[in-house]
C-alpha positions in Angstrom: -19.6 -2.4 -16.7 -16.8 -1.6 -14.5 -17.0 1.3 -11.8 -15.3 3.6 -13.8 -17.7 3.2 -16.9 -20.7 3.2 -14.5 -19.4 6.7 -13.1 -18.5 7.9 -16.5 -22.1 7.2 -17.7 -23.7 8.8 -14.9 -21.6 11.7 -15.5 -22.6 12.0 -18.8 -26.2 11.7 -17.6 -25.8 14.7 -15.3 -24.1 16.8 -18.2 -27.1 16.0 -20.3 -29.7 17.1 -17.6 -27.4 20.5 -17.2 -27.2 20.9 -21.0 -24.5 22.5 -22.8 -24.3 26.0 -24.6 -23.5 24.3 -28.2 -19.8 25.8 -28.1 -16.8 23.3 -29.2 -15.1 24.0 -26.2 -18.1 23.6 -23.7 -17.2 23.0 -20.1 -20.4 21.1 -19.5 -21.3 19.0 -22.6 -19.2 18.7 -25.9 -21.1 19.6 -28.9 -20.8 16.7 -31.3 -23.0 18.3 -33.9 -22.6 21.7 -35.5 -21.5 24.1 -32.9 -19.6 27.4 -32.7 -16.3 28.5 -31.6 -17.2 31.6 -29.6 -16.3 30.5 -26.2 -18.3 28.7 -23.8 -21.1 30.5 -21.8 -22.1 27.8 -19.4 -20.7 29.4 -16.2 -21.6 33.2 -17.1 -24.7 34.2 -15.3 -26.2 31.0 -14.0 -29.5 30.9 -12.2 -29.7 28.9 -9.0 -30.9 25.6 -11.0 -28.1 25.5 -13.3 -25.7 26.3 -10.6 -27.0 23.2 -8.7 -26.7 21.0 -11.7 -23.1 22.1 -12.2 -22.5 21.2 -8.5 -23.9 17.8 -9.2 -21.8 17.5 -12.2 -18.3 18.4 -10.5 -19.1 16.0 -7.8 -19.7 13.1 -10.3 -16.3 14.2 -12.0 -14.4 14.0 -8.8 -16.0 10.7 -8.1 -14.8 9.6 -11.6 -11.3 11.0 -11.0 -10.9 9.2 -7.7 -12.2 5.9 -8.8 -9.8 6.2 -11.6 -6.7 6.8 -9.5 -7.8 4.4 -6.4 -6.0 1.2 -7.7 -2.8 3.5 -8.2 -3.2 4.7 -4.9 -3.5 1.3 -3.4 -0.7 0.2 -5.0 1.5 2.8 -3.4 0.2 2.1 -0.2 1.2 -1.3 0.0 
């Protein structure tokens, strides 16, 4: 498993822990089963626990993005 695949798996684990709202355009976790199209409600009226979970999720997303561009950045630095 590559570093990017490992980070992606960690991201999805955190996303499942936070949980999505069931909307087809959920910003946390895409609903693969029957879902609504009324708009994501995940960032509205968050309690502290959910806010910490979303913070962890954003940190994982940042790590994933940096791991994905790191090889390209290293080529530019040479």
